[in-house]
SEGU-263708 format. One line per 4 residues: number of its first residue (from 1); their letters; for each residue x, y, z of N, C-alpha, C. Coordinates in Angstrom, 2 decimals. Each point is the difference from the previous one (the first is absolute). Layout:
NUM> a> X,Y,Z,X,Y,Z,X,Y,Z; ...
// end
This chain:
1> mpsg> 38.73,-79.35,42.01,0.05,-0.06,-1.47,-0.51,1.32,-0.56; 0.74,0.61,-0.90,-0.42,1.28,-0.54,-1.33,-0.13,-0.72; -0.80,1.00,0.12,-1.33,-0.06,-0.61,0.04,0.29,-1.49; 1.10,0.60,-0.46,0.08,0.35,-1.41,-0.76,1.26,-0.35
5> kppt> -0.60,0.61,1.00,-0.78,1.22,-0.23,0.93,1.19,-0.04; -0.02,0.78,-1.06,0.92,1.12,-0.10,-0.28,1.03,1.08; 1.03,0.67,0.50,-0.21,1.02,1.03,-0.81,1.16,-0.56; -0.83,0.59,0.87,-0.80,1.13,-0.44,0.85,1.26,-0.03
9> trrp> -0.26,0.83,-0.96,0.70,1.28,-0.12,-1.02,1.11,-0.06; 0.37,1.14,0.54,-0.92,1.13,0.01,0.11,0.75,-1.32; -1.12,0.22,-0.63,0.00,0.72,-1.26,0.22,1.49,0.24; 0.61,0.66,-0.97,0.22,1.44,0.17,-1.33,0.72,0.15
13> rsad> 0.01,1.04,0.82,-1.20,0.81,0.17,-0.27,0.80,-1.27; -1.24,0.24,-0.29,-0.36,0.80,-1.17,-1.29,0.73,0.28; -0.20,1.12,-0.68,-1.23,0.78,0.17,-1.20,-0.81,-0.47; 0.19,-0.81,-1.05,-1.12,-0.80,-0.51,-0.46,-1.02,1.02
17> scan> 0.95,-0.67,0.65,-0.39,-0.99,1.00,-0.68,0.68,1.18; 0.48,1.18,0.35,-0.64,0.76,1.07,-1.41,0.37,-0.37; -0.20,0.45,-1.24,-1.34,0.39,-0.45,-0.95,-1.19,0.06; 0.49,-1.17,-0.41,-0.85,-1.18,0.04,-0.38,-0.35,1.44
21> cary> 0.96,0.15,0.92,-0.28,-0.29,1.40,-1.05,0.95,0.55; 0.15,1.29,-0.30,-0.96,0.99,0.49,-1.36,-0.23,-0.63; -0.04,-0.29,-1.30,-1.28,-0.23,-0.67,-0.70,-1.22,0.59; 0.79,-1.04,0.28,-0.59,-1.22,0.56,-0.70,0.29,1.31
25> rlas> 0.67,0.73,0.87,-0.58,0.24,1.32,-1.20,0.94,-0.10; 0.12,1.06,-0.77,-1.08,0.97,-0.07,-1.21,-0.57,-0.72; 0.25,-0.84,-1.00,-1.12,-0.60,-0.72,-0.73,-1.02,0.85; 0.71,-0.63,0.93,-0.62,-1.02,0.83,-0.65,0.58,1.25
29> arrk> 0.06,1.31,0.15,-0.56,0.64,1.20,-0.82,1.22,-0.39; -0.89,-0.15,-0.93,-0.80,1.12,-0.47,-1.15,0.24,0.98; 0.37,0.40,1.20,-0.99,0.33,1.02,-0.13,1.51,0.07; -1.15,0.41,0.50,-0.20,1.42,0.21,0.88,0.46,1.16
33> pilg> 0.66,1.15,-0.11,0.84,0.48,1.10,-0.81,0.19,1.27; 0.70,-0.07,1.13,-0.64,0.24,1.28,-0.13,1.49,0.19; -1.21,0.52,-0.11,-0.22,1.43,0.14,-1.14,0.22,0.97; 0.28,0.63,1.08,-1.01,0.34,0.98,0.27,1.39,0.49
37> pash> -0.53,0.38,1.16,0.30,1.31,0.54,1.50,0.20,0.13; 0.46,1.20,-0.31,1.44,0.27,0.00,0.61,-0.27,1.36; -0.69,0.36,1.08,0.55,-0.20,1.33,0.21,-1.48,0.28; -0.90,-0.85,-0.50,0.12,-1.44,0.21,1.21,-0.54,-0.73
41> rrgm> 0.21,0.47,-1.25,1.14,-0.48,-0.77,1.30,0.46,0.63; 0.02,1.24,0.52,1.22,0.47,0.64,0.31,-0.83,1.24; -1.05,-0.41,0.72,0.22,-0.85,1.16,0.59,-1.33,-0.39; -0.49,-0.57,-1.11,0.54,-1.26,-0.49,1.45,0.17,-0.38
45> akvq> 0.33,1.13,-0.66,1.37,0.23,-0.44,0.94,0.06,1.19; -0.41,0.62,1.10,0.87,0.13,1.15,0.26,-1.35,0.65; -1.02,-0.88,0.00,0.21,-1.34,0.52,1.02,-0.73,-0.87; -0.11,0.16,-1.31,0.90,-0.71,-0.91,1.40,0.60,0.01
49> daps> 0.16,1.23,0.52,1.30,0.65,0.01,0.90,-0.52,1.12; -0.48,-0.95,0.81,0.80,-0.50,1.11,0.20,-1.51,-0.14; 0.78,-0.43,-1.03,0.22,-1.42,-0.20,0.89,-0.58,1.09; -0.10,-1.31,0.19,0.85,-0.67,0.97,1.41,-0.10,-0.56
53> leed> 0.94,-0.35,0.89,1.38,-0.16,-0.44,0.10,-1.11,-1.03; -0.81,-1.06,0.18,0.02,-1.10,-0.96,-0.48,0.47,-1.37; -1.04,0.83,-0.01,-0.51,0.52,-1.27,1.02,0.91,-0.66; 0.69,0.82,0.80,1.05,0.87,-0.54,1.09,-0.83,-0.66
57> aeer> 0.42,-1.06,0.68,1.07,-0.84,-0.53,-0.46,-0.71,-1.27; -1.24,-0.47,-0.02,-0.52,-0.69,-1.18,-0.11,0.96,-1.17; -0.48,1.22,0.26,-0.11,0.97,-1.08,1.37,0.35,-0.57; 0.96,0.21,0.87,1.35,0.32,-0.48,0.56,-1.15,-0.84
61> rlid> -0.27,-1.23,0.44,0.46,-1.16,-0.78,-0.64,0.00,-1.38; -1.31,0.28,-0.07,-0.69,0.03,-1.29,0.54,1.10,-0.89; 0.28,1.16,0.59,0.54,1.12,-0.78,1.37,-0.35,-0.56; 0.87,-0.54,0.84,1.35,-0.34,-0.44,-0.03,-1.09,-1.07
65> rsaa> -0.85,-1.00,0.19,-0.10,-1.07,-1.00,-0.59,0.52,-1.31; -0.97,0.89,0.10,-0.59,0.58,-1.21,1.03,0.82,-0.75; 0.79,0.78,0.73,1.03,0.82,-0.63,1.04,-0.86,-0.71; 0.18,-1.23,0.49,0.95,-0.92,-0.62,-0.60,-0.78,-1.16
69> gdqe> -1.28,0.23,-0.29,-0.62,-0.64,-1.15,-0.93,-1.15,0.31; -0.32,-0.21,1.27,-0.89,-1.10,0.38,-1.45,0.42,-0.26; -0.60,-0.57,-1.03,-1.35,0.40,-0.40,-1.06,-0.44,1.00; 0.21,-1.14,0.64,-0.97,-0.45,1.01,-0.01,0.94,1.20
73> afrq> 1.18,0.48,0.40,0.06,0.95,1.10,-0.71,1.29,-0.36; 0.18,0.43,-1.24,-0.68,1.23,-0.42,-1.51,-0.22,-0.04; -0.43,-1.17,-0.43,-1.43,-0.29,-0.01,-0.58,0.11,1.41; 0.77,-0.43,0.99,-0.45,0.11,1.39,-0.11,1.46,0.44
77> lvlr> 0.92,0.84,-0.48,-0.11,1.43,0.30,-1.26,0.59,-0.62; -0.28,-0.41,-1.24,-1.21,0.48,-0.66,-1.23,-0.45,0.78; 0.02,-1.25,0.46,-1.12,-0.51,0.80,-0.23,0.86,1.24; 1.07,0.45,0.60,-0.10,0.80,1.23,-0.55,1.39,-0.26
81> yhrl> 0.37,0.59,-1.12,-0.24,1.43,-0.16,-0.90,0.39,-1.16; -0.50,-0.95,-0.77,-0.80,0.39,-1.16,-1.27,0.72,0.42; -0.63,-0.41,1.11,-1.23,0.64,0.45,0.27,1.46,0.40; 1.10,0.24,0.68,0.35,1.36,0.40,0.17,0.89,-1.23
85> vinv> 0.74,-0.49,-1.00,0.27,0.81,-1.19,-1.28,0.26,-0.78; -0.84,-1.03,-0.15,-1.25,0.19,-0.73,-0.90,1.00,0.73; -0.02,-0.05,1.32,-0.81,0.96,0.75,0.45,1.43,-0.23; 1.32,0.22,0.01,0.52,1.35,-0.26,-0.43,0.46,-1.39
89> afra> 0.17,-0.87,-1.00,-0.34,0.37,-1.38,-1.51,0.17,-0.18; -0.78,-0.88,0.62,-1.45,0.06,-0.16,-0.57,1.26,0.64; 0.53,0.37,1.15,-0.47,1.21,0.67,0.26,1.23,-0.86; 1.11,0.00,-0.72,0.35,1.15,-0.83,-0.72,0.01,-1.34
93> lgel> -0.17,-1.18,-0.60,-0.48,-0.08,-1.38,-1.48,-0.33,-0.11; -0.55,-0.70,0.99,-1.42,-0.27,0.02,-0.48,-1.10,-0.91; 0.91,-0.76,-0.59,-0.38,-1.10,-0.89,0.89,-1.20,0.28; -0.59,-1.14,0.31,0.76,-1.16,0.42,0.95,-0.50,-1.09
97> alae> -0.48,-0.10,-1.23,0.85,-0.51,-1.08,1.23,0.88,-0.20; -0.21,1.31,0.05,1.12,0.93,-0.15,0.94,-0.09,1.19; -0.56,-0.17,1.19,0.83,-0.14,1.20,0.87,-1.25,-0.09; -0.54,-1.08,-0.55,0.78,-1.23,-0.14,1.12,0.18,-1.01
101> dvaq> -0.26,0.75,-1.08,1.06,0.29,-0.97,1.13,0.77,0.66; -0.36,1.01,0.79,1.01,0.80,0.68,0.76,-0.86,1.00; -0.71,-0.87,0.73,0.67,-0.87,0.97,1.01,-0.91,-0.69; -0.36,-0.50,-1.17,0.94,-0.83,-0.76,1.25,0.78,-0.35
105> dvfi> -0.18,1.25,-0.46,1.14,0.86,-0.32,0.86,0.24,1.24; -0.65,0.19,1.14,0.73,0.24,1.24,0.89,-1.18,0.34; -0.52,-1.21,-0.10,0.80,-1.17,0.38,1.12,-0.27,-1.00; -0.21,0.35,-1.25,1.10,-0.12,-0.96,1.11,0.98,0.35
109> kvyk> -0.37,1.23,0.35,1.00,1.00,0.41,0.71,-0.44,1.27; -0.75,-0.56,0.93,0.59,-0.47,1.25,1.01,-1.10,-0.28; -0.35,-0.94,-0.86,0.89,-1.11,-0.32,1.32,0.51,-0.58; -0.11,0.96,-0.91,1.21,0.55,-0.63,0.86,0.78,0.99
113> alps> -0.66,0.64,0.98,0.72,0.86,0.94,0.50,-0.73,1.24; -0.45,-1.23,0.22,0.36,-0.71,1.23,1.51,-0.12,0.24; 0.83,-0.23,-1.04,1.43,-0.10,0.26,0.60,1.26,0.64; -0.64,1.14,-0.21,0.51,1.25,0.58,-0.74,0.39,1.28
117> yrhd> -0.97,-0.82,0.41,-0.74,0.32,1.23,0.89,-0.18,1.21; -0.05,1.00,0.90,0.76,-0.06,1.25,-0.97,-0.24,1.15; 0.45,-0.74,0.98,-0.88,-0.35,1.12,-0.02,1.08,1.08; 0.41,1.23,-0.35,0.03,1.05,1.01,-1.36,0.64,0.21
121> kpfk> -0.99,-0.37,-0.82,-1.37,0.46,0.22,-0.94,-1.17,-0.26; -1.16,-0.01,0.65,-0.92,-1.13,-0.18,-0.37,-0.21,-1.46; -0.04,-1.26,-0.41,-0.37,-0.32,-1.37,-1.39,0.53,-0.33; -0.91,-0.06,0.95,-1.37,0.46,-0.24,-0.03,1.48,-0.33
125> hwlh> 0.82,0.80,0.66,0.05,1.44,-0.29,0.57,0.24,-1.40; 1.04,-0.74,-0.33,0.59,0.13,-1.34,-1.02,-0.39,-1.07; -0.74,-1.07,0.25,-1.02,-0.46,-0.94,-1.11,1.04,-0.15; -0.40,0.63,1.10,-1.01,1.04,-0.06,0.44,1.13,-0.94
129> rvaa> 1.27,0.37,0.07,0.48,1.09,-0.84,-0.03,-0.40,-1.47; 0.43,-1.22,-0.31,-0.05,-0.48,-1.38,-1.44,0.00,-0.50; -0.92,-0.46,0.84,-1.41,-0.07,-0.39,-0.59,1.39,-0.21; 0.30,0.94,0.89,-0.52,1.36,-0.14,0.52,0.66,-1.27
133> navt> 1.27,-0.22,-0.31,0.55,0.56,-1.24,-0.66,-0.60,-1.23; -0.25,-1.31,0.04,-0.65,-0.66,-1.13,-1.42,0.51,-0.19; -0.68,0.26,1.10,-1.37,0.52,-0.07,-0.03,1.38,-0.63; 0.88,0.88,0.43,-0.01,1.35,-0.57,0.41,-0.03,-1.47
137> dalr> 0.89,-0.92,-0.37,0.34,-0.16,-1.42,-1.24,-0.43,-0.79; -0.76,-0.94,0.56,-1.21,-0.48,-0.68,-1.03,1.11,-0.14; -0.12,0.83,1.02,-0.95,1.11,-0.07,0.38,0.99,-1.09; 1.28,0.20,-0.21,0.43,0.92,-1.05,-0.20,-0.61,-1.39
141> rrrp> 0.15,-1.31,-0.10,-0.09,-0.66,-1.31,-1.43,-0.25,-0.44; -0.87,-0.29,0.94,-1.33,-0.48,-0.37,-1.08,0.83,0.67; -1.18,-0.13,-0.54,-1.18,0.62,0.60,-0.71,-1.08,0.81; 0.11,0.05,1.33,-0.59,-1.08,0.79,-1.51,0.00,-0.03
145> ivsl> -0.58,-1.19,0.13,-1.44,-0.15,0.12,-0.30,-0.12,1.49; -0.75,0.92,0.54,-0.26,0.03,1.43,-1.31,-0.71,0.30; 0.04,-0.97,0.90,-1.21,-0.72,0.38,-0.34,0.30,1.45; -1.24,-0.26,0.39,-0.41,0.21,1.39,0.80,-0.89,0.94
149> dgmd> 0.40,-1.18,-0.46,0.69,-0.94,0.87,1.37,0.52,0.42; 0.54,0.94,-0.76,1.36,0.44,0.28,0.12,1.09,1.02; -1.10,0.49,0.54,0.07,1.15,0.87,-0.50,-0.33,1.40; 0.41,0.81,0.95,-0.46,-0.14,1.38,-1.28,0.78,0.21
153> qppa> -0.90,-0.09,-0.93,-1.27,0.70,0.10,-1.09,-1.02,0.27; -1.06,0.36,0.74,-1.10,-0.93,0.20,-0.70,-0.28,-1.32; -0.58,-1.17,-0.18,-0.67,-0.32,-1.25,-1.13,0.99,-0.27; -0.19,0.31,-1.25,-1.08,0.91,-0.36,-1.34,-0.68,0.24
157> ssda> -0.94,0.72,0.56,-1.33,-0.56,0.23,-0.74,-0.11,-1.32; -1.07,-0.76,0.02,-0.74,-0.23,-1.24,-0.61,1.28,-0.54; -0.22,0.99,0.90,-0.59,1.25,-0.47,1.03,1.10,-0.16; 1.30,-0.38,-0.02,1.05,1.00,-0.16,-0.10,0.65,-1.37
161> dpqd> 0.33,1.27,-0.03,-0.05,0.76,-1.25,1.14,-0.45,-0.91; -0.29,-0.54,-1.19,1.07,-0.43,-0.91,0.98,1.12,-0.31; -0.50,1.24,-0.06,0.88,1.12,-0.28,1.00,0.22,1.14; -0.46,-0.19,1.25,0.89,0.14,1.14,1.09,-1.08,-0.02
165> iatr> -0.41,-1.22,-0.36,0.97,-1.10,-0.07,1.04,0.29,-1.08; -0.46,0.45,-1.16,0.92,0.30,-1.10,0.95,1.13,0.38; -0.52,1.01,0.71,0.83,1.12,0.42,1.08,-0.47,0.98; -0.39,-0.85,0.93,0.96,-0.52,0.97,1.10,-0.80,-0.69
169> hdlq> -0.39,-0.83,-0.94,0.99,-0.79,-0.74,0.95,0.90,-0.77; -0.53,1.05,-0.59,0.84,0.92,-0.76,1.00,0.70,0.91; -0.44,0.40,1.19,0.91,0.63,0.95,1.10,-0.96,0.43; -0.36,-1.26,0.24,1.00,-1.00,0.38,1.05,-0.15,-1.10
173> rqvr> -0.47,-0.02,-1.23,0.93,-0.13,-1.12,0.92,1.22,-0.08; -0.57,1.19,0.18,0.81,1.22,-0.06,1.08,0.02,1.08; -0.36,-0.43,1.20,0.98,-0.01,1.09,1.14,-0.96,-0.31; -0.33,-1.18,-0.52,1.04,-0.98,-0.32,0.96,0.56,-1.05
177> haia> -0.53,0.62,-1.02,0.86,0.56,-1.04,0.78,1.19,0.52; -0.60,0.79,0.87,0.71,1.14,0.58,1.18,-0.47,0.84; -0.19,-1.07,0.77,1.10,-0.56,0.79,1.12,-0.47,-0.92; -0.36,-0.65,-1.10,1.01,-0.51,-0.93,0.79,1.12,-0.65
181> slps> -0.58,1.20,-0.10,0.68,1.11,-0.67,0.83,0.86,0.95; 0.00,-0.31,1.29,0.78,0.78,0.96,1.50,-0.19,-0.22; 0.82,0.97,0.43,1.45,-0.22,0.00,0.35,-1.28,0.75; 1.05,-0.65,-0.42,0.29,-1.35,0.50,0.11,-0.08,1.52
185> hyrd> 0.62,1.00,0.64,0.18,-0.10,1.45,-1.33,0.10,0.73; -0.94,0.77,-0.55,-1.35,0.05,0.57,-0.79,-1.26,-0.36; 0.10,-0.39,-1.27,-0.79,-1.14,-0.49,0.35,-1.28,0.74; 1.29,-0.27,0.16,0.41,-1.24,0.65,-0.48,-0.05,1.45
189> tial> 0.03,1.15,0.66,-0.39,0.04,1.41,-1.49,-0.18,0.18; -0.79,0.77,-0.76,-1.44,-0.08,0.20,-0.59,-1.29,-0.56; 0.66,-0.59,-1.00,-0.48,-1.28,-0.53,0.11,-1.10,1.05; 1.07,0.04,0.79,0.15,-1.00,1.06,-1.07,0.15,1.07
193> qafg> -0.44,1.24,0.22,-1.06,0.21,0.99,-1.37,-0.31,-0.58; -0.28,0.54,-1.19,-1.35,-0.13,-0.57,-0.26,-1.40,-0.54; 1.00,-0.61,-0.64,-0.20,-1.31,-0.62,0.53,-1.14,0.87; 1.18,0.21,0.60,0.58,-1.04,0.84,-0.49,0.03,1.42
197> elsy> -0.65,1.11,0.38,-0.54,0.17,1.35,1.06,-0.18,1.08; 1.19,0.53,-0.24,1.06,-0.08,1.00,-0.12,1.17,0.97; 0.45,-0.21,1.22,0.05,1.08,0.99,1.17,0.93,-0.33; 0.05,1.16,0.67,1.11,0.92,-0.21,1.34,-0.69,0.26
201> deia> 0.06,-0.75,1.09,1.24,-0.67,0.35,0.39,-1.04,-1.04; -0.98,-0.74,-0.50,0.28,-1.01,-1.03,0.46,0.65,-1.30; -0.59,1.14,-0.35,0.43,0.71,-1.21,1.44,0.48,0.16; 0.33,0.53,1.18,1.36,0.47,0.26,1.01,-1.13,-0.17
205> ktld> -0.34,-1.19,0.52,0.91,-1.14,-0.12,0.09,-0.49,-1.44; -1.12,0.01,-0.70,-0.01,-0.48,-1.38,0.83,0.89,-0.91; -0.14,1.32,0.17,0.72,0.95,-0.85,1.35,0.40,0.57; 0.28,-0.45,1.22,1.27,0.32,0.67,0.17,1.52,0.14
209> iplg> -1.04,0.65,0.52,0.03,1.44,0.23,-0.51,0.28,1.41; 0.33,1.18,0.57,-0.47,0.32,1.35,-1.52,0.11,0.05; -0.55,-0.23,1.19,-1.44,0.09,0.19,-0.52,1.40,-0.34; 0.77,1.02,0.39,-0.41,1.37,-0.31,-0.10,0.25,-1.49
213> tvms> 0.89,-0.62,-0.77,-0.04,0.15,-1.45,-1.25,-0.64,-0.58; -0.39,-1.14,0.56,-1.24,-0.66,-0.44,-1.18,0.94,0.17; -0.13,0.58,1.18,-1.13,0.89,0.28,0.03,1.23,-0.89; 1.19,0.54,-0.23,0.13,1.17,-0.86,-0.41,-0.33,-1.44
217> rlng> 0.44,-1.16,-0.48,-0.34,-0.39,-1.38,-1.49,-0.27,-0.15; -0.59,-0.64,1.00,-1.44,-0.26,-0.08,-0.79,1.30,0.00; 0.41,0.95,0.83,-0.69,1.30,0.01,0.16,0.71,-1.34; 1.22,-0.06,-0.56,0.23,0.63,-1.30,-0.79,-0.67,-1.10
221> akkl> -0.08,-1.34,0.05,-0.75,-0.74,-1.02,-1.48,0.35,0.07; -0.56,0.06,1.20,-1.42,0.31,0.15,-0.31,1.43,-0.43; 0.94,0.91,0.26,-0.19,1.38,-0.44,-0.06,0.07,-1.52; 0.92,-0.70,-0.67,0.00,-0.02,-1.46,-1.27,-0.64,-0.54
225> lrer> -0.46,-1.08,0.64,-1.22,-0.66,-0.45,-1.19,0.95,0.10; -0.08,0.75,1.08,-1.10,0.96,0.15,0.06,1.07,-1.08; 1.21,0.47,-0.29,0.15,1.04,-1.02,-0.38,-0.53,-1.38; 0.38,-1.23,-0.29,-0.23,-0.55,-1.34,-1.44,-0.48,-0.20
229> lgsl> -0.60,-0.48,1.07,-1.34,-0.57,-0.13,-1.10,0.98,0.37; 0.33,1.03,0.75,-1.01,0.99,0.36,-0.92,-0.48,1.09; -1.04,0.76,0.27,-0.90,-0.28,1.11,-0.75,-1.32,-0.18; -0.23,-0.41,-1.24,-0.73,-1.25,-0.22,0.76,-1.20,0.54
233> ahpe> 1.32,0.13,0.07,0.82,-1.15,0.40,0.11,-0.14,1.50; -0.37,0.99,0.76,0.26,-0.06,1.44,-0.60,-1.20,0.70; -1.28,-0.33,-0.19,-0.53,-1.16,0.72,0.71,-1.29,-0.38; 0.24,-0.19,-1.29,0.63,-1.25,-0.45,1.46,-0.04,0.40
237> eean> 0.67,1.17,-0.09,1.40,0.05,0.34,0.22,-0.38,1.46; -0.89,0.52,0.88,0.14,-0.32,1.41,-0.24,-1.49,0.23; -0.95,-0.58,-0.74,-0.32,-1.41,0.20,1.13,-0.90,-0.44; 0.77,0.43,-1.00,1.02,-0.87,-0.57,1.40,0.32,0.46
241> ta> 0.23,1.18,0.61,1.35,0.35,0.38,0.14,0.33,1.47; -1.09,-0.02,0.73,0.10,0.31,1.43,0.61,-1.16,0.76
// end
């Protein structure tokens, strides 16, 4: 006997519905990003870079369904990657609330761009590029507030000189803005290393350029940063771009 229940239909995709989905997930996960020693985070990233075949198939299914307008599938993608995106933004901007705003913008851009996404490169690499671009845009638009929590520096001791702390924060801010002002080919490359913490090989795959080009661009970017920031920037520049 028919149930009389009308068949379900998929609603058209819209930027507004995507924004609501991203806001829902990010608002329900207001946790501090995972930030520890850079080498430890890189080790974690390499473990996560080797998903099983089942995970690959599931991710592809979520991507294809999201591109077709399935909001629940997109919510699952946000669940998978919101921490990664917030970490990239938080490392660059130094303020959790601002990083969450940028992450929301990233997922809205991702949702709009999914129909044109090709599976010829890992989704994670593509997402890293979108996030790095959003971060550099945010750095150009706003003056970030830099906190101690956002850096890979040891906590200041109780007898630390306040002037030294203020100077260090100012240098960090200058480096971030200097990176944002670089020519795009330099900026995109060094942002993936400094903020996304990708290896040379991962950057090459993300930007679809040869490994030698990655190294050349990073060297060129660091040279420009030294010229623009002067000798005061050298310690901080090495800490954030090495």
